[in-house]
C-alpha positions as CSV (number, residue, x, y, z in Angstrom):
1,M,-1.8,43.9,0.1
2,K,-1.7,41.0,-2.7
3,K,-2.1,38.3,0.3
4,I,-5.1,40.0,1.4
5,I,-6.7,40.2,-1.9
6,N,-5.7,36.6,-2.6
7,R,-7.4,35.5,0.4
8,K,-10.7,37.7,-0.2
9,W,-11.1,36.2,-3.8
10,M,-10.5,32.3,-2.6
11,K,-13.0,33.0,0.3
12,V,-15.5,34.3,-2.2
13,A,-14.9,31.5,-4.6
14,S,-15.3,29.0,-1.7
15,I,-18.5,30.5,-0.8
16,Y,-19.8,30.7,-4.3
17,V,-19.1,26.7,-4.7
18,G,-20.5,26.1,-1.1
19,T,-23.6,28.0,-2.2
20,V,-24.2,26.1,-5.3
21,I,-23.0,22.5,-4.4
22,G,-26.2,21.4,-2.4
23,A,-27.6,18.2,-1.8
24,G,-28.9,17.7,-5.6
25,F,-25.3,18.6,-7.0
26,A,-23.2,16.4,-4.8
27,S,-25.6,13.5,-4.8
28,G,-25.3,13.3,-8.6
29,R,-29.1,13.6,-9.1
30,E,-29.2,17.2,-10.7
31,I,-26.0,16.2,-12.8
32,I,-28.0,13.3,-14.3
33,E,-31.1,15.2,-14.7
34,F,-29.6,18.3,-16.5
35,F,-26.9,16.5,-18.4
36,G,-26.3,12.8,-17.6
37,V,-29.5,12.0,-19.8
38,Y,-27.9,13.4,-22.8
39,G,-24.9,11.0,-22.9
40,I,-22.0,12.6,-24.4
41,K,-23.6,15.5,-25.3
42,G,-24.1,16.3,-21.8
43,I,-20.6,17.1,-21.6
44,F,-20.8,19.9,-23.7
45,G,-23.7,20.9,-21.8
46,V,-21.4,20.9,-18.5
47,I,-18.9,22.7,-20.5
48,I,-21.4,25.6,-21.1
49,S,-22.7,25.4,-17.6
50,G,-19.2,26.1,-16.2
51,I,-18.6,29.0,-18.7
52,L,-22.0,30.7,-17.8
53,F,-21.2,30.0,-14.2
54,S,-17.8,31.8,-14.7
55,L,-19.1,34.7,-16.5
56,I,-22.2,35.2,-14.4
57,G,-20.4,34.8,-10.9
58,G,-17.7,37.4,-12.3
59,L,-20.3,39.8,-13.8
60,L,-22.7,39.7,-10.8
61,L,-19.9,40.3,-8.3
62,L,-18.4,43.3,-10.1
63,K,-22.1,44.8,-10.4
64,I,-22.4,44.5,-6.9
65,F,-19.0,46.2,-6.1
66,N,-19.4,48.9,-8.5
67,N,-23.1,49.8,-7.0
68,K,-21.8,49.1,-3.5
69,I,-24.8,46.6,-2.9
70,S,-24.7,45.4,0.8
71,G,-27.8,43.3,0.8
72,F,-30.6,41.6,-1.3
73,Q,-33.0,44.1,-0.1
74,E,-30.8,47.1,-1.2
75,L,-30.6,45.2,-4.4
76,I,-33.9,44.5,-5.4
77,C,-35.2,47.9,-4.2
78,K,-32.5,49.6,-6.5
79,L,-34.0,47.2,-9.5
80,F,-37.7,47.9,-8.9
81,G,-38.3,50.7,-6.7
82,K,-38.9,50.6,-2.8
83,K,-42.4,49.5,-2.8
84,F,-42.4,46.6,-5.2
85,G,-39.0,45.9,-3.9
86,L,-39.9,45.0,-0.4
87,I,-43.0,42.9,-1.5
88,L,-40.3,40.8,-3.4
89,D,-38.0,40.7,-0.4
90,N,-40.6,39.3,1.6
91,I,-41.1,36.7,-1.0
92,M,-37.8,35.9,-1.2
93,T,-37.4,35.5,2.6
94,I,-40.2,32.8,2.3
95,F,-37.9,31.0,-0.5
96,L,-34.9,31.3,2.0
97,Y,-36.6,29.8,4.8
98,T,-38.0,26.8,2.6
99,G,-34.8,26.5,1.2
100,F,-32.9,26.2,4.5
101,S,-35.6,23.5,5.8
102,V,-34.9,21.6,2.6
103,M,-31.4,21.3,3.8
104,V,-32.5,20.3,7.5
105,A,-34.6,17.8,6.1
106,G,-31.6,16.5,3.8
107,S,-29.4,16.2,7.0
108,G,-32.2,14.2,8.8
109,A,-32.5,12.0,5.6
110,I,-28.5,11.2,5.7
111,F,-28.2,10.5,9.5
112,E,-31.4,7.9,9.1
113,E,-30.5,6.4,5.7
114,E,-26.8,6.2,5.6
115,L,-25.4,6.7,9.1
116,G,-27.9,4.6,11.1
117,L,-28.8,7.3,13.3
118,S,-32.1,9.2,14.2
119,F,-33.7,11.4,11.7
120,N,-34.4,13.7,14.7
121,L,-30.9,13.9,15.5
122,G,-30.0,14.7,11.9
123,I,-32.1,17.7,12.3
124,I,-30.9,18.7,15.5
125,V,-27.0,18.7,14.5
126,M,-27.9,20.5,11.5
127,I,-29.8,23.4,13.4
128,V,-27.2,23.7,16.2
129,L,-24.2,24.0,14.1
130,S,-26.1,26.4,11.6
131,F,-27.1,28.3,14.8
132,I,-23.3,28.8,15.6
133,V,-22.2,29.7,12.3
134,F,-25.1,32.3,12.1
135,L,-23.8,34.1,15.1
136,F,-20.6,35.0,13.5
137,S,-22.5,36.5,10.2
138,L,-20.1,36.6,7.4
139,E,-17.0,35.6,9.1
140,G,-18.8,32.2,10.0
141,L,-19.9,31.8,6.6
142,S,-16.6,32.6,5.1
143,F,-14.7,30.2,7.5
144,I,-16.9,27.1,7.2
145,N,-16.9,27.1,3.3
146,S,-13.2,27.7,3.3
147,L,-12.9,24.5,5.7
148,L,-15.5,22.4,4.0
149,V,-15.4,23.2,0.4
150,P,-11.7,21.9,0.0
151,L,-13.2,18.5,1.7
152,L,-16.0,18.6,-1.0
153,I,-13.6,19.2,-4.0
154,I,-11.0,16.5,-3.1
155,G,-13.8,13.9,-2.3
156,I,-15.8,14.4,-5.5
157,I,-12.7,14.4,-7.6
158,F,-11.1,11.6,-6.0
159,T,-14.1,9.3,-6.4
160,S,-14.5,10.2,-10.2
161,I,-10.8,9.6,-10.8
162,Y,-10.9,6.3,-9.0
163,L,-14.1,5.1,-10.4
164,N,-13.2,5.8,-14.0
165,I,-9.7,4.2,-14.0
166,K,-11.3,1.2,-12.2
167,E,-14.0,0.8,-15.0
168,G,-11.6,2.1,-17.7
169,Y,-13.4,4.9,-18.8
170,D,-16.2,2.6,-20.3
171,L,-19.5,4.8,-20.5
172,S,-22.5,2.6,-20.3
173,N,-24.6,5.9,-21.6
174,I,-22.9,7.4,-24.8
175,N,-25.7,8.4,-27.0
176,G,-28.5,9.3,-24.6
177,V,-31.4,11.2,-25.5
178,N,-31.5,14.1,-28.0
179,L,-34.7,16.0,-26.3
180,T,-36.2,15.9,-22.7
181,L,-39.0,18.1,-21.0
182,K,-36.0,20.3,-20.6
183,G,-35.3,20.6,-24.4
184,N,-31.8,19.6,-25.3
185,F,-28.3,19.6,-23.6
186,L,-27.9,23.6,-24.3
187,S,-31.5,24.3,-23.1
188,S,-30.6,22.4,-19.9
189,S,-27.8,24.2,-19.3
190,L,-29.7,27.6,-19.1
191,L,-32.1,26.0,-16.8
192,Y,-29.4,24.6,-14.6
193,L,-28.0,28.3,-14.3
194,G,-31.5,29.5,-13.6
195,S,-32.2,27.0,-10.9
196,N,-29.3,28.0,-9.1
197,S,-29.4,31.8,-9.9
198,L,-31.7,32.8,-7.0
199,I,-29.6,31.6,-4.0
200,I,-26.4,33.2,-5.9
201,I,-27.7,36.5,-6.1
202,I,-29.0,36.7,-2.6
203,V,-25.6,35.5,-1.2
204,F,-23.4,37.6,-3.5
205,S,-25.6,40.6,-2.6
206,S,-24.4,40.2,0.7
207,L,-20.6,40.1,0.0
208,L,-19.6,43.5,-0.5
209,S,-17.4,43.4,2.9
210,L,-15.4,40.7,1.1
211,V,-15.7,42.0,-2.5
212,D,-13.2,44.9,-1.9
213,S,-11.9,45.5,-5.6
214,K,-12.8,44.6,-9.3
215,K,-10.0,42.0,-9.3
216,T,-11.4,40.3,-6.0
217,A,-14.9,40.3,-7.8
218,I,-13.7,38.9,-11.1
219,L,-11.1,36.5,-9.6
220,G,-13.8,35.2,-6.8
221,G,-16.3,34.6,-9.7
222,V,-14.6,33.2,-12.4
223,S,-12.5,31.0,-10.4
224,G,-15.8,29.7,-8.4
225,G,-17.4,28.7,-11.8
226,I,-14.2,27.1,-12.7
227,I,-14.2,24.9,-9.8
228,L,-18.0,23.9,-10.2
229,F,-17.1,23.2,-13.9
230,I,-14.5,20.5,-12.7
231,L,-16.7,19.2,-10.1
232,G,-20.0,18.8,-12.3
233,L,-17.4,17.2,-15.0
234,S,-16.1,14.9,-12.3
235,I,-19.6,13.6,-11.3
236,L,-21.0,13.6,-14.9
237,S,-18.1,11.1,-16.0
238,S,-18.8,8.6,-13.0
239,M,-22.6,8.7,-13.7
240,L,-22.0,8.0,-17.3
241,V,-19.9,5.2,-16.6
242,Y,-22.7,4.0,-14.3
243,Y,-25.8,5.2,-16.1
244,D,-27.9,2.2,-16.6
245,E,-27.5,1.4,-13.0
246,V,-28.2,4.6,-11.1
247,A,-30.0,6.6,-13.6
248,T,-33.5,6.5,-11.5
249,M,-31.7,6.6,-7.9
250,D,-32.1,9.3,-5.8
251,I,-28.5,9.7,-4.3
252,P,-26.8,7.8,-7.3
253,M,-23.1,8.8,-6.3
254,L,-23.8,7.0,-2.8
255,R,-24.4,3.8,-4.8
256,I,-21.5,3.9,-7.1
257,C,-19.4,4.4,-3.9
258,N,-20.2,1.2,-3.1
259,Y,-17.4,0.2,-5.6
260,I,-15.0,1.8,-3.4
261,G,-16.0,0.1,-0.6
262,S,-18.8,0.3,2.3
263,G,-16.4,2.7,4.5
264,Y,-16.1,5.1,1.6
265,R,-19.6,5.3,1.1
266,K,-20.1,6.3,4.7
267,F,-17.3,9.0,4.3
268,Y,-18.9,10.4,1.1
269,S,-22.3,10.5,3.0
270,I,-20.5,12.8,5.3
271,I,-19.4,14.7,2.2
272,L,-22.7,15.0,1.0
273,W,-24.0,16.3,4.5
274,A,-21.0,18.8,4.2
275,A,-22.4,19.9,0.6
276,M,-26.0,20.3,2.3
277,F,-24.6,22.2,5.4
278,T,-23.2,25.2,3.2
279,T,-26.4,25.3,1.1
280,A,-28.3,25.5,4.3
281,L,-25.8,28.1,5.5
282,A,-26.3,30.3,2.3
283,N,-29.9,30.3,2.5
284,G,-29.9,31.2,6.2
285,F,-27.2,33.9,5.6
286,G,-29.5,35.7,3.3
287,I,-31.8,36.4,6.0
288,I,-29.6,36.8,9.0
289,N,-27.6,39.2,6.9
290,K,-30.9,41.3,7.2
291,V,-30.8,41.3,11.0
292,S,-27.4,41.7,11.6
293,K,-27.3,45.2,13.3
294,S,-30.5,44.4,14.8
295,K,-30.5,44.3,18.8
296,Y,-32.9,41.0,18.6
297,K,-30.3,39.2,16.3
298,N,-29.8,36.3,18.3
299,L,-33.4,35.8,19.1
300,I,-34.4,35.9,15.5
301,I,-31.6,33.5,14.6
302,T,-32.9,31.1,17.2
303,L,-36.4,31.5,16.0
304,F,-35.5,31.0,12.1
305,C,-33.4,27.9,13.1
306,L,-36.5,26.5,15.2
307,L,-39.0,27.2,12.9
308,S,-37.5,25.3,10.0
309,I,-38.2,22.0,11.9
310,P,-42.0,21.6,11.1
311,L,-41.0,22.1,7.5
312,A,-38.4,19.7,7.5
313,K,-40.9,16.9,8.6
314,F,-42.4,17.0,5.2
315,G,-39.5,15.3,3.9
316,F,-36.3,15.9,1.6
317,S,-37.5,14.9,-1.7
318,N,-40.9,16.4,-1.5
319,L,-39.9,19.6,-0.7
320,V,-37.2,19.4,-3.7
321,A,-39.8,18.7,-6.1
322,T,-42.1,21.5,-5.0
323,L,-39.9,24.4,-4.4
324,Y,-36.9,24.4,-6.6
325,P,-38.7,24.6,-9.9
326,I,-40.3,27.8,-8.8
327,S,-37.1,29.5,-7.3
328,G,-35.5,28.8,-10.5
329,V,-37.9,30.8,-12.7
330,I,-37.8,33.4,-10.3
331,G,-33.9,33.4,-10.0
332,F,-33.6,33.2,-13.8
333,V,-35.9,36.1,-14.3
334,L,-33.9,38.4,-11.7
335,L,-30.6,37.6,-12.9
336,I,-31.8,38.9,-16.5
337,F,-33.1,42.2,-14.7
338,I,-29.7,42.5,-12.8
339,L,-27.4,42.2,-15.9
340,V,-29.7,44.3,-18.2
341,I,-30.8,47.3,-15.5
342,L,-28.3,47.3,-13.0
């Protein structure tokens, strides 16, 4: 019995990490924007953010278990009533579709810019693999995250340790700035949690079959938050060393991987693609879970994957800049409602 519980909380933790560690996180761009800009103070921001991810992760999963929530629609109907809940659920479906399309666009960009392959090939590969995983619902999501998240952890931590040892932990950005449009390092920590909270809530609300006890809920949420803290700190330490060089780059981690070797840069681009893949699956799963019992499930999955192509053509960076701030605000408000009311 203990072995089963252990496997389940580890699966929950891997899904948690895979959901959050998307392109912005693994590329280093989000870490610079939310923490690196503050210099050493950003480290305290990452610590606060890590504590919040652990606490919120455990609390959310505990509430999902205690209230026996089996899907996002059920969650918001319980919070806001059936009528408004259905409206909000439809709005969230649009955000999930756009979130999936963003990752599909990112796959095309990685294939074209880093692997020297076709942009369209990157889109096709992401869609086909996502389609296969979606056919297996939660089992597929759990399996892929259990497979890829360890690769992400090893790649990010190795990159950080290697480069910091090589440079002698000589930080190029120590003082940083005190205030940005996000406020200071403390408010940035809260905003970073908010920017990820919507997709976390949607995915967590569909994990009841894995979260079979309070112990699983707490261990899965807290350990996932701890892993995110370690990965965030690893990326931040690298960003602070090379800050003057990469502060304005879209994908700073790929730039600093050149100091390990051009071959390693290619390897890290695959890690970055894996991060996009796990986040794409998290977005898609929020919709697929709603139709898991429908006799038209496979047709809906096919249409969902194919309809992401037109939006993906708008480009990765354009979609991120437009959609992420809006989803962040909605997610943060929803998070407060869940913690206070549910």
